[in-house]
N, C-alpha and C positions, 0 to 999 in steps of 0.2 A: 504494499500499499504505500510506504514513503517514496519508493521509486516511482509509483505511479503520480503521487504529488509532484514530484519535481519534473516530471515530463509532461506537466498539463499544457496545452499548446494555447495559453491565454497570455498574450501581452498587453502592456499598459498603453492605452491611448495617450497622447501627449507625453512621451515617456520623460521629456526634460523640464517639463513644467513644474512637477512636484519637486525636482531636486533644485530647480531654480527659486522657487519660494522658500523651501528648506534653507538654502544659502543665505538669502535675504533675511529671514526670520532669526536664524542663530546668529548672524553678524549682529543685529541690533539687540538681541538677547544678551549677548556675552558684552557689549558696551554697557548696557542698562544695568546688567549684574554687578560689574565692575564698578560702575560709579556706587550703586547702593551699597555694596560691601565695603568700598573704601569710606564713604561719608559714616557708615556705621562704626567702624573702627576708629575714627578720627572723632567722633562724638563720645565715645566709650572711654577713650584716652583723655579728652578734656574732662568728662565727668569724674574721671578718676584722681586726676591732679589738680584741677581748679576749683570742683564744687567744695573741695575741703578746705578751702581756705577764705579769708576775707580781710579787708584792709581797712584800718582806719587812719583818717588824717586829722591832724592837730593843727589847724592854721596858727601862723604867728602873726597874722594881722587880722583886726575885726573888719565887720563889713563895710565901714567908712575908710578903712584903708590905714587905719593909727595901729604902730607897733604895739604888741603885747606879747613879746618875746618871754618875758619873765614870768608872766601870767602862764603862758601855754608851756614852759618847761615845769611849772608847778602842777599844772592841770595832767600834763602827761605822766607825772609818778601816779597820780590817783587814778589814771587810767589804766596804767600797769598793774596796781594793785588790785583793782577791780577785776582784771582779766586773771589774775592769778586764784580768785576765789571762784572762777568760773569751773563747773566739772566738766563741759564739753570742750574746753580749750586744752588742746594738746601741747602747744607751745607758742611764743611771739617773740619777737624781737623787734627793736627799732632800726630803721635804714640809716647807716651813717653817712657823711657826706659823699665818699667816695661812691658809694652804691646809688645814691640819689643821682650823682653826676653821669654815673653809667646809664642811669635808666631815663635821664632827659636829654642825654647827648644826641640821640637820635632825631630829636624835633628841634632843640635849641643850639644845637653844635657844642663848641668846647666851652665848657663852664668852669672856670678856674676859682671865681669867686661865688660860692652860692650864697652868701649873706646879703649880697646887694639884690637878690631877687627874694618875693615875697612867698618863698616855698615851705610848704607846710612839714612837719614832722610825719612819716609816715610809720605805721606799726603794721607789720605782716603776722596775721594770726592764723596759726594751723589749727585746725579742728580734728576732733577725734574722729576715727572712722565710724560711720552711721550716726554721729551725731544728732541729736534732736534738741532744739531748742526754739525760742521765739526771737525772730530777729528784731522785731518792733519793741520787745521787752528789753532786750540788749541794748538798743538805740536809746531807749528812755533812761537805764542806767547809766549810761555813758555821758549822755548829754545833763545829767544832773549834776556831774562832777566836771564836764567839761563842756560848756554850752555850746561853744563852735565846733566840736569834732563832729567829723561825719564818718559814716560807715559805707564802706563800697563791698557789697556782696556778690560774689562771682554767680552765686547761683542765680541770682536774678536775670541777668542777659544770658548766662548760658540756658536757663530755661527757656527763653524766647529762640535761641539757636537750635535748641534740642526741636522745639514745636516746629520751627521751619524745616529741619532737615526731616524729621517724621512725614510733613505735608509732601515734601519732593519723594520719599521713598513710597509714600502711597500712590504718588503719580506713577512711579516706575512700575510699582506693582501692578497698577492698571494696564500699563505698557505691555507688561509680561503676559496678563491674561488675554489682552487683544492678540498678542503674537500667538499664543496656544489657539484661540479661537480662529484666528485666520489659518493657520496650519491644519486645523483640524476641518473646518470647511474646505481648504483645498483638497484634502484627501479624499473627502466626500465626494467632490465635484470628480476628480479624477477615476476614483472607484467607479463611480456611477456610470462615467463615460466610458471605460474600459468595458463594464458589462454590457452597456449600451450596443457598441461597437460589436462586441464578440458575441451578442444575444444568439444569433443560430449555431455559431460553434459551442457554446455553453448548453443549448437545447440538446446537442447531439452528444455532448459528453453526459447529460444528465440520462439520455436514454439508453446510453451504453454502461449506466451503472455507476457513475463518478457520485460521490457524495457531496452535498452542498459544502461542508465543512472543508473537504479535500480542495475544491475548487476555489474558496473563500481563502484558504491557507496560501495557495498560490499567489493570488493577486496581493494579500497582505504581505507576503515576502518580497515581491517586487517592490511594494510601497516603503518597507523596510530598509530595502538596499538603496533605492533613490533617495529617501528622506536622510538615511546614514551618511551618504556621499557628500550630498548638498550641504548638511549640517557641518560636515569636517572642512568644507570650502570655505563657509561662512565664518568659522571658528578662526581660521588660519589668515582670511582676512582682516578680521578683528585685532588679532596678536600685533601687528605691527603697531596700530593705534594705540593700544594699551601699552607697548613697550616705549613710545615716544613720550606718553604722559609720564609714566614711571621715571625715565631718564630724566626729565625736566623737573621731577619733585626730587630726586636724588641730587640734582645738582644744586639745590638751595637746601642745605641741611637744617637750616633755621627757620625754614617754611612751616606754616601752622598745620600744611596739608601731608607733612613728613610722617606723621603718625597713621596714614591712611595705608600703609601697605597691607596686601593681602595674606593671609595665613596659608599654610600649605592646604588645609580642608577647604577654603574658598576657592583657591585654585583648582583644587579636585573638582569642586561643583561646578566651576566653569568649563573644565576639560572633560566633563560627562555630559555636557549639554548636545553634542551630538548623538551619544547613546538614548538620550531622553526623547530628542525629536525622532529618532527613529522607532523605538516603542510606542510614540505617541502615533505615528503615521502607521504602524503594524495594527495596532489595537483598533484604531478607526477605522482602517480600511477593512480589517477582518469583521467587525460588527456591521459595516456598510454592505459587504458582500453579502453576508449570510441574510440579512434581511431582504436584500433585494433578490437573491436566488430563490428564497422561499414562497416570493410573489410570483414566480413564473409558473 
């Protein structure tokens, strides 16, 4: 029976159409998956590194531009004492002049005299892992001892960034679903066209005793082959683009997107795309052919 299945004289109508569509779908799917996984890695890294910290600014000038350096230094000690009492604070330190100069140099150039500028003291606060606390309450307590102090929580802007990335990933997911549906409908179209073109041959095969599953399996195997090799071509076409992006990111080691490198598992998912497309083509063609053959 297996040899009989292999020798069924059923050829696919428009033999290159499915391969062409599979190539295009895989090309787009590989690039969208690469983008989605890279964004996910970047956000995970930022969430682990940035969300566990916050910054407190202690101005040395009031809102009217009047120097209050002595009061700022006194209040700074009160802030440090308050932070020491917080159970969710892992550690903290006040940035010195050298660190402030390095921090501001990209925007203000060479800063040899920081005292000439109204630069606030900055306290970098590291929070304990999975720390739970009220940011509003912390602000209130700090402003009680230091009325001009401000707290910048990285969690605030990071949450907005995460929401943006999640929106992009939802769009990518929708694109993947559309690609799957497009491939499935293409397989359905080519399978039905094949059966329609070969209708007389199929009727003869059925009269000779060929089982519907045997015929459908032969058609589905053909779709598997076309889908697989088309998807392989699409994947190969996408790799140079991915390689260019990776090279550009690696050339900028300080880039925010440097943490978007894919893991070996994620690369494996992308490399499995041809097999996924081939299996989708096979199953769709098999079901379509069985349904059509049983209507004869």
